[in-house]
C-alpha positions in Angstrom: 26.5 -0.7 -34.1 24.1 -3.1 -33.4 21.6 -4.4 -36.7 18.2 -1.8 -35.2 21.1 1.1 -35.6 22.3 -0.1 -38.9 18.8 -0.2 -40.2 17.7 3.2 -39.0 20.7 4.2 -41.1 19.8 2.8 -44.3 16.3 3.4 -44.1 17.3 7.2 -43.4 19.6 6.9 -46.4 17.0 5.4 -48.8 14.5 8.3 -48.0 17.2 11.4 -48.7 17.9 12.0 -52.1 21.4 11.1 -52.0 21.6 7.1 -53.1 24.5 8.2 -55.6 26.5 8.7 -52.4 27.5 5.9 -49.9 28.2 7.6 -46.0 31.5 7.1 -45.0 32.3 3.2 -43.4 28.1 1.9 -44.2 29.4 -0.4 -46.3 31.6 -2.0 -43.3 29.0 -1.9 -40.8 26.3 -3.7 -43.3 29.3 -6.4 -43.7 29.7 -6.9 -40.1 26.4 -6.6 -39.0 25.2 -9.5 -41.5 28.7 -11.4 -40.5 27.5 -11.4 -37.1 24.2 -12.4 -37.7 24.9 -15.1 -39.8 26.9 -17.2 -36.9 24.3 -19.7 -36.7 24.6 -23.4 -37.2 22.3 -25.4 -40.1 21.3 -24.6 -43.4 20.1 -21.0 -43.1 23.0 -19.7 -40.8 25.3 -21.1 -43.7 23.1 -18.9 -46.2 23.8 -15.7 -43.8 27.2 -16.5 -43.6 27.6 -17.1 -47.5 25.8 -14.0 -48.2 28.1 -12.0 -46.1 31.3 -13.4 -47.7 29.4 -12.2 -51.2 28.9 -9.1 -50.1 32.3 -8.6 -49.0 33.4 -9.8 -52.7 35.6 -7.4 -55.2 32.6 -7.7 -57.8 30.4 -6.2 -55.1 32.7 -3.3 -54.1 33.3 -2.0 -57.9 29.6 -1.6 -58.5 27.8 1.8 -58.4 26.5 3.3 -54.7 22.8 2.7 -55.4 23.4 -1.2 -56.8 25.1 -1.5 -53.6 22.7 0.0 -51.5 20.0 -2.5 -52.9 22.0 -5.1 -51.9 22.8 -3.9 -48.6 19.0 -4.0 -48.0 18.8 -7.5 -49.3 21.3 -8.9 -46.8 19.5 -7.4 -44.3 16.3 -8.9 -45.6 17.8 -12.5 -45.7 19.1 -12.1 -41.9 15.7 -11.1 -40.8 14.3 -14.0 -42.7 16.8 -16.5 -41.7 15.7 -15.1 -37.7 12.2 -15.4 -38.3 12.1 -18.6 -39.8 14.8 -19.8 -36.6 11.9 -18.7 -34.3 8.9 -20.0 -35.8 10.8 -23.6 -36.4 10.7 -23.7 -32.2 14.6 -23.6 -31.9 14.5 -20.4 -29.5 15.2 -21.6 -26.0 12.8 -21.4 -23.4 12.9 -19.0 -20.4 14.0 -20.9 -17.5 11.1 -19.5 -15.0 7.8 -18.5 -15.3 5.0 -19.8 -17.8 5.8 -21.0 -21.5 4.9 -23.1 -24.0 3.7 -26.7 -23.6 6.5 -29.3 -25.1 6.7 -33.1 -24.9 6.5 -35.4 -22.4 9.7 -37.8 -21.6 9.1 -40.9 -19.5 10.9 -44.2 -19.5 9.7 -47.8 -20.7 11.0 -50.9 -20.7 14.5 -49.6 -20.3 13.9 -46.7 -23.2 13.3 -43.2 -23.0 10.2 -42.6 -24.6 8.5 -39.1 -25.9 4.9 -38.1 -26.2 2.5 -35.7 -26.9 0.3 -34.8 -24.1 -2.5 -36.3 -25.2 -0.9 -39.4 -25.6 -0.1 -39.6 -29.2 2.6 -39.8 -31.5 4.7 -42.0 -28.8 8.3 -42.4 -29.8 11.1 -44.3 -28.7 14.5 -41.9 -28.6 17.1 -43.8 -27.2 19.3 -46.8 -27.5 21.2 -46.5 -24.2 20.6 -49.8 -22.5 18.5 -49.3 -19.4 17.4 -45.9 -19.7 15.5 -44.3 -17.1 15.1 -40.3 -15.2 14.7 -38.6 -17.8 14.8 -34.6 -17.1 14.7 -31.8 -19.8 16.8 -28.8 -19.5 15.2 -25.4 -18.0 15.6 -23.9 -21.7 14.0 -27.3 -23.4 17.3 -27.9 -25.7 18.4 -31.1 -24.0 17.3 -33.8 -21.9 19.5 -35.9 -19.1 18.9 -39.3 -18.0 20.3 -42.4 -16.2 21.7 -45.4 -18.8 24.0 -48.3 -18.6 27.1 -47.7 -20.4 30.3 -50.1 -20.3 28.2 -52.3 -17.4 28.2 -48.8 -15.2 25.0 -47.2 -14.3 25.9 -43.2 -15.6 24.2 -40.2 -16.1 24.0 -38.7 -19.9 23.0 -35.9 -21.4 21.3 -35.6 -24.8 19.7 -33.3 -27.4 16.1 -32.9 -26.6 15.4 -35.5 -29.1 17.5 -38.3 -27.4 20.5 -37.5 -30.5 24.1 -37.4 -29.4 24.4 -38.5 -25.7 27.1 -37.3 -23.5 28.3 -39.7 -20.8 29.0 -36.7 -17.5 29.4 -39.2 -14.6 31.9 -41.3 -15.7 33.9 -43.4 -13.2 30.9 -42.3 -10.3 28.6 -44.8 -8.6 25.1 -44.6 -9.1 23.4 -46.7 -7.4 18.8 -47.4 -6.7 18.5 -44.2 -4.5 20.2 -41.9 -6.7 18.3 -43.1 -9.7 14.8 -42.2 -8.1 16.0 -38.8 -7.3 15.9 -36.4 -10.7 19.2 -34.6 -11.6 19.2 -31.1 -11.1 20.3 -28.2 -14.1 21.4 -24.9 -13.6 19.3 -22.3 -14.6 21.4 -21.4 -17.6 20.9 -25.2 -18.8 24.8 -25.4 -19.0 25.7 -27.9 -15.8 23.5 -30.6 -14.0 24.2 -31.6 -10.2 23.3 -35.4 -9.0 24.0 -37.3 -6.3 26.8 -40.5 -6.8 28.5 -43.1 -4.4 32.1 -41.9 -2.6 31.9 -45.1 -0.9 30.0 -46.1 1.6 28.8 -42.5 1.2 26.4 -41.2 -1.0 28.0 -37.3 -2.6 26.9 -34.8 -4.7 28.6 -34.1 -8.2 28.5 -30.9 -10.3 28.8 -31.6 -14.1 29.3 -29.5 -17.3 26.8 -30.8 -20.2 29.9 -31.4 -22.4 30.9 -34.1 -19.8 34.0 -32.1 -18.8 35.0 -30.8 -15.3 33.1 -33.2 -13.2 33.4 -32.1 -9.6 32.3 -33.6 -6.2 31.4 -30.7 -3.8 30.2 -31.1 -0.1 31.0 -32.7 3.1 32.3 -36.0 3.0 31.0 -36.9 6.7 27.5 -36.7 5.6 25.1 -39.0 2.7 24.1 -35.9 0.3 20.7 -36.9 -1.9 18.0 -34.4 -3.4 20.2 -31.8 -4.8 17.6 -28.7 -6.3 19.9 -26.0 -7.8 18.1 -22.5 -7.0 16.5 -20.0 -9.8 19.2 -17.5 -9.5 22.3 -20.1 -9.7 23.9 -19.2 -6.2 22.9 -22.3 -4.1 21.9 -26.1 -4.5 19.7 -27.3 -1.8 19.9 -30.9 -0.8 18.9 -33.5 1.9 21.7 -34.6 4.2 22.0 -37.1 6.9 24.7 -38.7 8.9 24.6 -42.7 8.6 25.0 -43.4 11.9 22.3 -41.2 13.0 20.0 -42.3 10.4 20.4 -45.7 11.5 19.7 -45.2 15.1 16.6 -43.5 14.1 14.7 -46.8 13.5 12.7 -48.2 10.9 10.8 -45.8 8.5 12.6 -43.2 10.8 15.6 -40.4 10.1 17.4 -37.7 11.3 18.4 -35.5 8.5 18.6 -32.4 7.9 18.1 -29.3 4.8 21.3 -28.2 3.6 22.1 -25.1 1.1 25.9 -25.2 -0.8 27.5 -23.4 -3.7 27.9 -24.9 -6.7 31.3 -24.8 -6.4 31.5 -26.1 -3.1 31.9 -23.5 -0.8 29.8 -22.3 2.2 28.0 -25.5 3.1 24.9 -24.5 5.5 22.4 -26.4 7.4 19.0 -25.0 7.6 16.8 -27.1 9.5 17.6 -30.5 10.9 14.9 -32.5 12.9 14.2 -36.0 13.4 11.1 -37.6 11.5 9.6 -40.3 8.6 12.1 -40.9 6.1 10.7 -38.5 4.1 11.4 -35.7 5.5 13.4 -32.8 3.9 13.5 -34.7 0.7 13.3 -33.9 -2.8 13.2 -30.0 -1.5 11.3 -27.5 -4.6 12.7 -23.7 -4.7 9.8 -21.2 -5.7 10.6 -20.8 -9.5 11.8 -16.8 -8.9 15.3 -15.7 -8.4 14.4 -12.9 -6.5 13.3 -15.2 -3.8 14.6 -17.9 -2.4 11.9 -20.6 -1.0 11.9 -24.1 -0.1 9.0 -26.2 -0.1 9.2 -30.0 1.4 7.5 -32.7 3.6 8.1 -32.7 7.5 6.6 -35.0 10.2 6.4 -38.5 11.4 5.5 -42.0 9.2 2.0 -41.4 7.4 1.6 -38.2 8.8 3.8 -35.8 6.9 2.6 -32.2 6.7 4.1 -29.5 4.0 6.6 -26.7 5.1 8.0 -24.0 3.4 11.4 -22.8 4.7 12.0 -18.7 3.5 16.3 -18.7 3.0 16.4 -14.9 3.6 14.3 -14.8 6.6 15.7 -18.6 8.1 12.2 -19.0 8.8 10.4 -22.2 8.6 6.2 -22.3 8.3 4.4 -25.4 8.2 1.6 -24.5 5.5 -0.6 -27.7 5.9 -1.4 -30.1 8.7 -4.3 -32.5 7.5 -4.5 -35.8 9.1 -4.2 -37.5 5.3 0.0 -37.9 4.8 0.8 -35.0 2.4 4.0 -35.4 0.5 6.1 -34.2 -2.7 5.2 -31.0 -2.9 5.4 -29.0 -6.8 5.3 -25.4 -7.5 3.0 -24.2 -10.3 6.0 -22.7 -12.9 5.1 -18.8 -12.3 5.1 -19.6 -8.5 1.3 -18.5 -8.1 0.2 -22.1 -6.3 1.5 -25.1 -4.8 0.2 -28.8 -5.2 1.2 -31.8 -3.2 -0.1 -35.2 -3.2 -2.1 -36.7 0.1 -2.4 -40.1 1.1 -6.3 -39.6 0.6 -5.9 -39.9 -2.8 -6.8 -36.3 -3.5 -3.9 -33.6 -5.1 -4.1 -30.4 -3.3 -3.6 -27.2 -5.0 -3.1 -24.3 -3.0 -1.8 -20.7 -3.1 2.1 -20.2 -1.7 1.2 -19.5 1.9 -1.0 -23.1 2.1 -4.2 -21.5 1.7 -6.0 -24.1 -0.4 -8.0 -23.4 -3.5 -9.4 -27.1 -4.5 -8.4 -30.7 -4.2 -9.0 -32.8 -7.7 -10.4 -36.1 -7.5 -8.6 -38.5 -10.0 -6.1 -40.9 -8.0 -3.0 -39.8 -8.6 0.2 -41.5 -7.1 4.0 -40.5 -6.8 5.4 -37.1 -8.0 3.4 -34.6 -10.0 4.8 -32.8 -12.8 3.4 -29.2 -13.8 2.9 -28.1 -17.6 5.1 -25.6 -18.3 1.8 -23.5 -19.4 0.6 -23.8 -15.6 -2.7 -25.3 -16.7 -2.6 -29.3 -16.2 -0.7 -31.9 -13.9 1.3 -34.7 -15.2 1.1 -38.0 -12.5 1.0 -41.7 -12.3 -2.5 -43.3 -11.7 -1.0 -46.3 -9.7 1.8 -47.1 -8.1 2.0 -49.4 -11.0 3.4 -46.8 -13.0 1.4 -48.0 -15.9 -1.0 -45.2 -16.8 -0.6 -41.9 -17.3 -3.0 -39.0 -16.2 -3.0 -35.3 -17.5 -5.2 -33.2 -14.9 -7.1 -29.9 -15.9 -6.1 -27.4 -12.6 -9.4 -26.2 -12.8 -10.6 -29.2 -13.7 -12.6 -26.8 -16.9 -11.5 -30.3 -19.0 -11.6 -33.9 -18.8 -8.6 -35.6 -17.0 -6.2 -38.0 -20.4 -5.4 -40.9 -19.3 -3.7 -43.0 -21.4 -1.4 -46.2 -20.7 2.7 -46.5 -20.6 2.2 -49.8 -22.2 5.5 -51.3 -21.0 7.7 -50.9 -17.2 8.6 -47.4 -15.7 10.8 -47.2 -13.3 10.7 -43.8 -12.5 10.1 -39.9 -12.6 8.7 -38.0 -15.8 9.6 -34.6 -17.2 7.6 -31.8 -19.3 9.8 -29.9 -21.7 9.5 -26.2 -21.8 9.1 -24.6 -25.0 9.7 -20.5 -26.2 6.0 -18.8 -26.2 
């Protein structure tokens, strides 16, 4: 019996005149529901569990039925209060897709992970791991993955969202500078991550559980693989792959590379598209945040003349959606998939519909990759290549851009925490 079914039965029983008679099995149903609802960690969880155990005590079972009924109602109220308080306290996980509430911003500063409110206030360091950088919040907002040094080796760690209990998940795998320039990617259920590491001379993809168990290498050893991106439906991982010999032969600032898909267990590696161009072609592909559609956005083209393209996996079709004179890079989807933004060499941020139809160009000169706010109203980015100042820009320019200094040296990207609405 569910708690809702039991609620209705108790209300019906209370409304009747027969409170002196307890329906068969009702007491056991009350105990079962309170016991299930009590499986929560922390003081509230212990309170509910204790109430369920006390409810089953012999002294309670000897009470008159009407007294037992009142205690049953109290027990259910305790459970309801516990659930309500837990929700208000913000411990509910955020939905992995769509709009969500804005949480904290995480970034690295002078070898530590720092969190701050989006207005730049309440800045605090949350890690003690050496050389920490590149934080990425889980889709549900409850965990944080980042790079750090453990026992003298660059390592990926997964911690609670506040930095507590960091667990190494890449022990024994070499993580080089190129890998650390790429954010690791979370599975939609926030239980696993995929990242790139060195396997001899080649970079390879690895999938790990967030508790540090069962880290597995996946993918073709003939390719060097970077920039993994887990699909919203959890079925695929997209990545940038290249043959080192072909890449070297392409020349300076150029590459021969491809965009690939692979299953999280390493099966069905598939080439979607391959070509010659600048170093950044097919780099850091971005999935449309919709589990019902399989669409990727990325850059194509020549050095200093990149364009933005999207690839529809279902129809196996690539479409270049923007071919401006300025070099265009680093597309990022709005959390609900309603818009796509990217940076351009003229210093203006493009905001477009998914088909590339331009909506507006934002005026602040923001460099590097862009991060959407979970509520879809703001963009976060660096104000210069030095990464010494943040900018939080309103998408519709209805509010002034918030600028605040990092006050230290920052090496990598940053992340905006999703919270339950």
